[in-house]
N, C-alpha and C positions, 0 to 999 in steps of 0.2 A: 436572720439565721436559718430559718426554715427553707428559704429559697436556695441558699447555698447547699444545704443538705440534699435538696431535690436534684440539683444539677450534678452534684457529686455522684448520686445514685445512678442517674441516667448515663453518666460517663462510664461508670463501672459496668453497667449493663451493656453498653455499646462495645466496650473492650472485651467483655466476656463473650458476646456474640461473635465478634471478629475472631477471637482466639479459637472458639469452637469451630467456626467455619474453616479456619486454616488447618486445625487439627484433623477435621473430617476429610478435607481435601487431601492432606498428606496421607492419611490412612487409606483412602480409596485409591490413590495413585500407587501406593506401595502394594496394595492387594492386586491391582491390575498388573503391575510389573511382575509380581510373583506368579500370577496365573499364566502370563506370557512365557515366563521362564519354564514353568512346568510343562506347558504345551510344547515348547521347543524341545525339551528333553524327550518327551514322548515321541515327537516326530523324528528325532535323531535315532532313538532306539528302533523305531519302525523302519527307518531307512537302512539301518545296519543289517537288518534281517535278510 
């Protein structure tokens, strides 16, 4: 019984780590995309002057 409990816990930990990695990757990609968008806007405004 204790062995099963241990494997279940490690599986949950692996899933949690994987989910966190994916969430962090998604957040960092969206932040980078937003900064590129802002930079492009600033460049467009500067070019129009």
